[in-house]
C-alpha positions as CSV (number, residue, x, y, z in Angstrom):
1,M,-3.7,7.1,1.9
2,A,-5.3,4.0,3.3
3,Y,-5.4,2.8,6.6
4,I,-3.2,-0.4,5.6
5,P,0.3,1.1,4.7
6,G,1.2,0.7,1.1
7,Y,-2.2,0.9,-0.5
8,T,-4.3,3.6,-1.9
9,Y,-7.5,1.8,-1.1
10,D,-8.2,-0.5,1.8
11,I,-11.1,-2.3,0.4
12,F,-12.4,-3.0,-3.3
13,I,-16.0,-3.6,-3.9
14,S,-16.5,-6.1,-6.7
15,Y,-20.3,-6.6,-7.9
16,A,-22.6,-7.1,-10.8
17,H,-24.4,-3.9,-11.7
18,V,-27.4,-5.5,-12.3
19,D,-27.5,-6.2,-8.5
20,N,-27.4,-2.3,-7.9
21,E,-30.7,-1.6,-10.3
22,T,-33.7,-0.3,-8.2
23,I,-37.0,-1.9,-8.0
24,F,-40.0,-1.3,-5.9
25,G,-39.9,2.3,-6.1
26,Q,-36.3,2.1,-4.2
27,R,-34.0,5.4,-4.2
28,D,-30.8,3.7,-4.3
29,G,-29.7,0.1,-5.4
30,W,-29.0,-2.6,-3.1
31,I,-25.2,-2.2,-3.6
32,E,-25.3,1.3,-3.0
33,Q,-27.0,0.9,0.1
34,F,-24.5,-1.9,1.1
35,Y,-21.5,0.4,0.4
36,K,-23.1,3.4,2.3
37,N,-23.6,1.4,5.5
38,L,-20.5,-0.3,5.4
39,N,-18.6,3.1,5.0
40,L,-20.6,4.6,7.8
41,L,-20.2,1.6,10.2
42,L,-16.5,1.5,9.7
43,A,-16.4,5.3,10.3
44,K,-18.4,5.3,13.5
45,R,-15.9,2.4,14.7
46,M,-12.7,4.4,13.6
47,G,-13.9,7.7,14.8
48,R,-13.9,9.5,11.6
49,M,-14.9,9.4,7.9
50,D,-12.5,8.0,5.4
51,T,-10.3,6.4,7.9
52,I,-10.9,3.0,5.8
53,K,-10.8,3.9,2.2
54,I,-13.3,2.0,0.0
55,W,-13.2,1.6,-3.9
56,W,-16.5,1.0,-5.5
57,D,-17.4,1.5,-9.5
58,N,-20.7,3.5,-9.8
59,K,-20.3,3.6,-13.7
60,K,-22.5,1.5,-15.9
61,L,-20.4,-1.0,-17.8
62,D,-21.7,-3.1,-20.5
63,G,-20.6,-5.5,-23.1
64,S,-19.1,-2.8,-25.5
65,R,-16.5,-1.6,-23.3
66,L,-13.2,-3.1,-22.5
67,F,-12.3,-4.1,-19.0
68,D,-11.9,-0.2,-17.3
69,E,-8.2,0.6,-16.7
70,S,-9.2,2.7,-13.7
71,I,-10.8,-0.4,-12.3
72,K,-7.7,-2.5,-12.7
73,E,-5.8,0.4,-10.9
74,G,-8.2,0.5,-8.2
75,I,-7.9,-3.5,-7.8
76,R,-4.1,-3.4,-7.7
77,Q,-3.9,-0.5,-5.1
78,S,-6.6,-2.3,-2.8
79,A,-5.6,-4.5,-0.2
80,I,-9.0,-6.4,0.6
81,M,-11.7,-7.5,-2.0
82,L,-15.5,-7.8,-1.1
83,S,-16.8,-10.1,-4.0
84,I,-20.7,-9.7,-3.8
85,V,-21.8,-12.9,-5.2
86,S,-25.0,-13.4,-7.0
87,P,-26.1,-15.0,-10.5
88,G,-25.3,-11.7,-12.0
89,Y,-21.7,-11.9,-10.7
90,L,-21.0,-15.2,-11.7
91,A,-22.2,-14.6,-15.3
92,S,-20.3,-11.4,-15.8
93,E,-17.0,-11.5,-17.4
94,Y,-16.3,-8.2,-15.8
95,C,-16.6,-9.3,-12.4
96,M,-14.6,-12.6,-12.9
97,S,-11.8,-10.6,-14.4
98,E,-11.7,-8.3,-11.2
99,L,-11.6,-11.5,-9.0
100,Q,-9.0,-13.2,-10.9
101,L,-6.8,-10.0,-11.2
102,F,-7.1,-9.2,-7.4
103,H,-6.5,-12.8,-6.5
104,K,-3.3,-13.1,-8.7
105,K,-1.8,-9.8,-7.4
106,S,-2.3,-10.7,-4.0
107,Q,-0.3,-13.9,-4.5
108,Q,2.5,-12.1,-5.7
109,E,2.7,-9.6,-2.8
110,A,4.8,-10.4,0.3
111,T,1.8,-10.7,2.5
112,G,0.4,-13.2,0.4
113,L,-3.4,-14.2,-0.3
114,K,-4.0,-14.6,3.4
115,V,-3.2,-12.5,6.6
116,G,-2.7,-15.1,9.0
117,D,-5.8,-17.2,8.8
118,R,-7.9,-14.6,7.2
119,S,-8.4,-14.5,3.6
120,R,-8.1,-11.0,1.8
121,I,-11.0,-11.9,-0.3
122,L,-14.5,-11.7,1.5
123,N,-17.4,-13.8,0.0
124,I,-20.7,-11.8,0.4
125,L,-23.3,-14.0,-1.0
126,L,-26.6,-12.2,-2.0
127,N,-28.2,-15.7,-2.7
128,N,-27.7,-19.1,-1.4
129,I,-25.5,-20.1,-4.0
130,P,-24.0,-23.5,-3.4
131,Y,-20.3,-24.0,-2.6
132,T,-19.8,-26.1,-5.9
133,Q,-20.8,-23.3,-8.1
134,W,-18.4,-20.6,-6.3
135,P,-15.3,-19.4,-8.4
136,A,-11.8,-21.1,-7.6
137,E,-10.5,-18.1,-6.4
138,L,-13.1,-18.0,-3.4
139,G,-12.2,-21.6,-2.5
140,G,-11.2,-21.4,1.3
141,T,-13.3,-18.2,2.0
142,T,-16.2,-18.0,4.3
143,G,-19.4,-16.7,3.0
144,F,-21.3,-13.9,4.6
145,H,-24.9,-14.7,4.1
146,F,-26.8,-11.6,2.9
147,H,-29.8,-13.5,1.7
148,D,-33.2,-14.7,3.3
149,A,-32.9,-18.5,2.6
150,V,-33.6,-20.6,5.9
151,Q,-32.8,-24.0,4.3
152,S,-30.0,-25.5,2.1
153,G,-32.4,-26.0,-0.7
154,E,-33.7,-22.6,-0.7
155,F,-32.2,-19.9,-3.3
156,G,-33.3,-16.8,-1.4
157,D,-33.3,-13.2,-2.3
158,P,-31.0,-10.4,-1.1
159,I,-32.0,-9.2,2.7
160,D,-33.8,-5.8,2.4
161,F,-31.8,-3.0,4.1
162,N,-34.6,-2.0,5.8
163,H,-34.9,-5.4,7.7
164,P,-33.2,-5.8,11.0
165,H,-31.3,-8.7,10.0
166,F,-29.5,-6.5,7.3
167,T,-28.3,-4.3,10.1
168,T,-27.0,-7.5,12.1
169,K,-25.2,-8.8,8.9
170,M,-23.8,-5.3,8.4
171,K,-22.4,-5.5,11.8
172,E,-21.2,-8.8,11.5
173,L,-19.3,-7.8,8.4
174,R,-17.9,-4.7,9.9
175,D,-16.1,-6.7,12.8
176,S,-14.7,-8.9,10.3
177,V,-13.5,-6.3,8.2
178,L,-12.2,-4.3,10.9
179,A,-10.1,-7.3,12.2
180,L,-8.6,-8.0,9.2
181,C,-7.4,-4.5,8.5
182,E,-6.1,-4.3,12.0
183,R,-3.9,-7.4,11.5
184,F,-3.0,-6.2,7.8
185,H,-2.2,-2.8,9.1
186,N,0.1,-4.4,11.8
187,V,1.9,-6.6,9.3
188,H,2.8,-3.9,7.1
189,S,3.6,-1.5,10.3
190,V,6.2,-3.9,11.6
191,L,7.5,-5.1,7.9
192,P,6.4,-2.4,5.7
193,L,8.5,-3.4,2.4
194,T,7.2,-6.0,0.0
195,A,9.0,-8.1,-2.2
196,H,8.4,-5.9,-5.1
197,A,10.8,-3.1,-5.7
198,E,8.4,-0.6,-6.9
199,Q,6.4,-1.1,-3.4
200,Q,9.7,-1.0,-1.7
201,T,10.7,2.2,-2.9
202,R,7.4,4.4,-2.7
203,E,7.0,3.8,1.2
204,N,7.9,6.9,3.0
205,F,8.6,9.1,-0.1
206,T,6.6,12.2,0.3
207,I,6.1,15.3,-2.3
208,F,5.2,18.5,-1.4
209,F,3.0,20.8,-3.6
210,G,3.0,24.4,-3.3
211,E,0.3,27.1,-3.4
212,V,-0.8,27.8,-6.8
213,A,-2.8,30.6,-8.7
214,D,-6.4,29.7,-9.7
215,T,-5.5,29.2,-13.1
216,L,-3.3,26.2,-12.1
217,R,-5.6,24.5,-9.5
218,S,-7.1,22.0,-12.0
219,A,-3.5,21.1,-13.3
220,R,-2.3,20.6,-9.7
221,K,-5.5,18.6,-8.5
222,R,-5.2,16.2,-11.8
223,T,-1.4,15.8,-11.2
224,I,-1.7,15.4,-7.3
225,S,-4.3,12.5,-8.1
226,D,-2.3,10.8,-10.6
227,L,0.6,10.8,-8.4
228,E,-1.4,9.4,-5.4
229,K,-2.5,6.3,-7.7
230,K,1.2,5.5,-8.2
231,G,1.6,5.5,-4.3
232,F,3.3,8.7,-3.7
233,N,2.3,10.6,-0.3
234,I,1.4,14.1,-1.1
235,I,1.2,17.2,1.3
236,Y,-0.8,20.1,-0.1
237,G,-3.2,22.7,1.0
238,V,-0.9,25.2,2.9
239,P,-2.3,27.8,4.0
240,P,-3.6,27.7,6.3
241,P,-2.2,29.4,8.6
242,D,-2.7,32.7,7.0
243,D,-0.5,34.7,9.2
244,A,3.0,35.3,7.3
245,E,5.1,34.2,10.2
246,A,2.7,31.2,11.2
247,H,2.6,30.4,7.4
248,E,6.3,30.3,7.0
249,Q,6.8,28.2,9.8
250,R,4.1,25.6,8.7
251,V,6.1,25.4,5.2
252,K,9.2,24.8,6.8
253,D,7.8,22.2,9.1
254,E,6.0,20.2,6.1
255,L,9.2,20.3,3.9
256,K,11.2,18.6,6.3
257,K,8.9,15.8,5.9
258,T,9.4,15.6,2.1
259,E,11.9,14.3,-0.4
260,L,10.7,16.6,-3.2
261,A,8.7,20.0,-3.4
262,V,6.9,20.9,-6.7
263,H,5.9,24.5,-7.4
264,L,3.6,25.5,-10.4
265,L,3.9,29.1,-11.5
266,D,2.6,31.1,-14.3
267,Q,2.0,35.0,-15.0
268,Y,-0.4,35.3,-12.1
269,P,1.1,35.1,-8.6
270,G,-2.2,34.1,-7.0
271,R,-3.4,34.9,-3.4
272,D,-1.2,37.6,-1.5
273,I,-0.1,37.2,2.0
274,P,-2.2,39.3,4.3
275,G,-0.4,42.4,5.5
276,S,1.9,42.5,2.6
277,D,1.3,44.1,-0.9
278,D,4.2,42.3,-2.6
279,Q,4.2,38.8,-1.0
280,W,2.4,35.8,-2.5
281,Y,2.1,32.3,-0.9
282,S,2.9,30.7,-4.4
283,Q,6.3,32.8,-4.7
284,K,7.1,32.5,-0.8
285,Q,6.5,28.8,-0.8
286,A,8.7,28.4,-3.8
287,E,11.4,30.4,-2.1
288,L,11.3,28.5,1.2
289,A,11.5,25.3,-1.0
290,L,14.5,26.5,-2.6
291,Q,16.3,27.0,0.5
292,F,14.8,24.2,2.6
293,A,13.6,21.3,0.4
294,K,16.1,18.2,-0.5
295,S,15.1,18.2,-4.2
296,K,12.6,20.7,-5.8
297,I,10.9,21.1,-9.3
298,V,9.8,24.6,-10.7
299,W,7.4,24.2,-13.6
300,V,5.9,27.0,-15.7
301,P,3.9,26.8,-18.9
302,A,5.6,26.6,-22.0
303,E,3.8,29.8,-23.5
304,L,4.6,31.7,-20.7
305,D,5.7,35.5,-21.5
306,F,7.5,37.3,-19.0
307,E,6.2,40.7,-20.5
308,S,2.7,39.5,-19.8
309,V,3.6,39.5,-15.9
310,E,2.3,42.7,-14.5
311,D,3.9,42.9,-11.2
312,E,7.4,43.8,-11.6
313,K,8.6,41.9,-8.5
314,Y,7.0,38.8,-9.5
315,K,8.5,39.1,-13.0
316,I,12.0,39.3,-11.8
317,F,11.4,36.2,-9.7
318,L,10.1,34.3,-12.5
319,Q,13.2,35.5,-14.7
320,E,15.8,34.4,-12.2
321,L,14.2,31.0,-11.8
322,E,14.6,30.6,-15.8
323,T,18.0,32.0,-15.9
324,G,19.3,30.0,-13.0
325,N,20.2,33.3,-11.2
326,R,19.4,32.1,-7.8
327,S,21.6,31.5,-4.7
328,E,19.7,28.8,-3.0
329,G,21.0,25.8,-5.1
330,S,20.0,23.5,-7.9
331,F,16.4,22.8,-8.9
332,E,14.8,21.0,-12.0
333,Y,13.2,23.8,-14.0
334,I,10.5,22.7,-16.5
335,R,8.8,24.8,-19.3
336,G,6.1,22.2,-20.1
337,V,2.2,21.7,-20.9
338,K,-0.3,20.6,-18.5
339,S,-1.0,17.6,-20.4
340,T,2.3,15.8,-19.6
341,L,2.8,17.6,-16.1
342,S,1.9,14.7,-14.0
343,Q,4.1,12.2,-16.1
344,E,7.1,14.8,-15.9
345,V,7.0,15.0,-12.3
346,A,6.5,11.2,-11.8
347,D,9.5,10.4,-13.9
348,I,11.5,12.6,-11.7
349,A,10.2,11.5,-8.3
350,A,10.9,7.9,-9.6
351,I,14.6,8.5,-10.0
352,L,14.6,10.5,-6.8
353,K,12.9,7.8,-4.6
354,Q,15.1,5.2,-6.1
355,E,18.1,7.1,-4.8
356,H,16.5,7.8,-1.5
357,E,15.9,3.9,-0.9
358,R,19.3,3.3,-2.1
359,K,20.7,5.7,0.6
360,K,18.5,4.1,3.2
361,A,19.5,0.6,2.7
362,K,23.4,1.4,2.3
363,G,25.3,-0.5,5.0
364,K,22.0,-1.9,6.7
365,I,21.5,-5.7,7.1
366,S,18.4,-7.1,5.2
367,V,16.8,-10.3,6.1
368,L,14.0,-12.4,4.9
369,L,11.8,-14.1,7.5
370,D,10.5,-17.1,5.9
371,T,7.7,-18.8,7.8
372,H,4.4,-20.8,7.6
373,F,1.2,-18.7,8.0
374,T,0.7,-20.6,11.5
375,D,3.9,-18.9,12.7
376,Q,3.4,-15.5,11.0
377,V,2.4,-13.7,14.3
378,Y,5.6,-14.9,16.1
379,A,7.7,-13.9,13.1
380,M,6.1,-10.4,13.3
381,D,7.4,-10.1,16.7
382,V,10.9,-11.0,15.8
383,G,10.7,-8.6,12.9
384,K,9.8,-5.8,15.0
385,A,12.6,-6.5,17.4
386,L,15.2,-6.4,14.3
387,L,13.6,-3.1,13.0
388,E,14.4,-1.8,16.5
389,N,18.0,-2.8,16.1
390,D,18.5,-1.3,12.6
391,I,18.2,-4.6,10.8
392,Q,15.6,-4.5,7.7
393,A,13.1,-7.4,7.9
394,F,10.9,-8.8,5.1
395,I,8.3,-11.3,5.9
396,N,7.4,-14.2,3.3
397,P,4.4,-16.2,4.9
398,Q,3.9,-19.3,2.9
399,E,1.3,-22.0,2.6
400,D,1.5,-25.8,3.4
401,D,3.3,-26.8,-0.1
402,P,6.9,-25.6,0.8
403,R,7.7,-25.8,-3.0
404,K,4.7,-23.4,-4.1
405,N,5.8,-19.9,-5.3
406,I,9.3,-20.8,-5.9
407,N,9.6,-17.7,-8.4
408,L,8.5,-15.3,-5.8
409,L,10.9,-16.8,-3.2
410,A,13.6,-16.1,-5.8
411,E,12.7,-12.6,-6.3
412,R,12.4,-12.0,-2.6
413,I,15.7,-13.6,-1.9
414,S,17.5,-11.3,-4.3
415,H,16.7,-8.2,-1.9
416,V,18.5,-9.7,1.2
417,S,21.7,-11.1,2.6
418,K,20.5,-13.5,5.4
419,L,17.6,-16.0,5.3
420,I,15.6,-16.9,8.6
421,F,13.5,-19.8,8.4
422,F,10.8,-20.2,11.2
423,Y,10.3,-23.8,12.7
424,G,7.4,-23.5,15.0
425,K,4.1,-25.3,14.7
426,V,5.1,-26.7,11.1
427,S,6.5,-30.0,10.6
428,R,10.4,-30.4,10.6
429,D,10.1,-31.7,6.9
430,W,8.3,-28.5,5.9
431,V,11.2,-26.4,7.2
432,L,13.8,-28.7,5.5
433,E,12.0,-28.6,2.3
434,R,11.5,-24.9,2.4
435,M,15.4,-24.5,3.2
436,S,16.2,-26.9,0.4
437,A,14.0,-25.0,-2.4
438,A,15.8,-21.6,-1.1
439,L,19.2,-23.3,-1.3
440,Q,18.7,-24.4,-5.0
441,V,17.4,-20.8,-5.8
442,I,20.8,-19.2,-4.3
443,V,22.7,-21.8,-6.3
444,T,20.9,-21.3,-9.5
445,N,21.0,-17.4,-9.3
446,N,24.4,-17.1,-7.7
447,Y,22.5,-14.8,-4.9
448,P,25.2,-13.5,-2.5
449,I,23.3,-15.0,0.4
450,D,26.0,-15.8,3.2
451,D,23.9,-17.1,6.2
452,F,21.0,-19.3,6.9
453,F,19.4,-19.0,10.3
454,I,16.6,-21.8,11.6
455,Y,14.7,-20.1,14.4
456,L,13.1,-22.4,16.7
457,A,9.7,-21.2,17.9
458,P,7.2,-22.9,20.6
459,P,6.3,-25.7,20.8
460,R,9.6,-27.0,22.5
461,K,12.1,-28.6,20.4
462,D,15.5,-30.2,20.5
463,P,18.0,-28.0,18.6
464,N,19.9,-31.0,17.7
465,E,17.2,-32.4,15.4
466,I,17.1,-30.1,12.3
467,S,20.0,-29.3,9.9
468,L,20.6,-29.1,6.3
469,K,23.2,-31.1,5.2
470,Q,25.2,-29.0,2.6
471,R,28.6,-27.3,2.3
472,F,27.9,-24.0,0.8
473,L,26.3,-21.9,3.4
474,K,26.7,-21.6,7.3
475,V,23.4,-22.8,9.1
476,S,22.8,-21.5,12.6
477,V,20.0,-22.6,15.0
478,I,18.5,-20.0,17.5
479,D,16.4,-21.7,20.0
480,N,13.5,-19.9,21.3
481,S,11.1,-22.6,21.4
482,T,10.8,-23.0,25.5
483,N,9.4,-19.3,25.7
484,T,6.1,-18.3,24.1
485,N,7.6,-14.7,24.2
486,L,10.8,-13.5,23.0
487,D,13.8,-14.4,25.1
488,T,16.1,-11.4,25.8
489,S,19.3,-13.5,26.0
490,V,18.3,-15.4,23.0
491,L,17.4,-12.3,20.8
492,N,20.6,-10.7,22.0
493,T,22.5,-13.6,20.9
494,F,20.6,-13.7,17.5
495,L,21.4,-10.1,16.8
496,K,25.2,-10.5,17.3
497,N,25.0,-13.4,15.0
498,L,23.2,-11.6,12.3
499,K,25.5,-8.7,12.8
500,G,28.6,-11.0,12.6
501,E,30.0,-10.0,15.8
């Protein structure tokens, strides 16, 4: 998974393939060198490789192919986009589709298109292209100049990656990317659930995949890849340790972290446990899962013939699984084909994770923190305090237009029971307009919201100056505007009000 929770990739690199073509005897194209340098600079700063995960497409697309589905999925699963802008980029339908898709999907997510004052789209300029020629989706972004133009009228060429200026620019970009990733990571760590139910339920849902025989390794690898793309956390690769006792303890520890265990078995038991002639890792892990896993799936090929199983003990184990003559409890048994394996597991996992989230949310107070971007950091601090007191907090940072994205507001309100509006650095009129919009949504959709709270954040304000004249909901004002930090007494009063004490 990515460094930023809730995503498969931290960064998606969008570029025109013409800009990666080699010239002057170069071994690698400009984009490939850009990717390698950025990846290495990020790894060195983070301390290890692949902490920040980057998606980039190294295939050759041409006009005869439809917009690649794998690219669409990469965009949907990415937190940040780097748009490498050039004449080729602006002329490419594929590049424009990538940019538009990321822009649209980001607007629909809880964080929005900005994290604080930072855009999630970074504009990498390969040439000195005037602002007036930028796509609308790049409006409000700051361009990172990777060209050698000195004056405003010069068009410029991409900086050669052997030039010292290239290193300087890469370091500047690295620092900006890390700052954005860190802020994004903190937002999702404090408030990990987004407004979309699919993203809400997939958080913290982990699947354990047991050891398999060599005949099933490709099927397991493909299934794991498909599930990771759908946002599931996957644990696999046990053993090591190889020692029987240490291995058993490791499997038990991993099963405690999971909501589902999946075991793929066929006529071959696979690798045996050292020191034992009739114990195999695949069977042992399946037996442990039957005892200790919350939910489990046992899958065997449809064509499996028990008479083809050479080891008698392993044959009896497989037969008991099929007939249900096991004492450990219920499990899902599937005779299937490899081509539908990943979908079968995904379907069962989807049902289980919905139930998992329903149980987690039962009886828990859920609130929406509605805030302007300028007050987002303060709202995050409040959200963290709420989570520490077992109150589920969703954040909803908005732009200057309080009536913008009403449909998104409606969708987010549907998941909570209380609304908290932050009145900090924004105007009084902005807050009142935002509350009026929310009230309209509640009345129109008959949502069961029972409380509005107005949270006064710095700078200092008069609590009597703001009220929403209506007779449908109780509106409470919480005044923390005189203190730049969270006031403990104010927070305790706020928590009591939220809990109805």
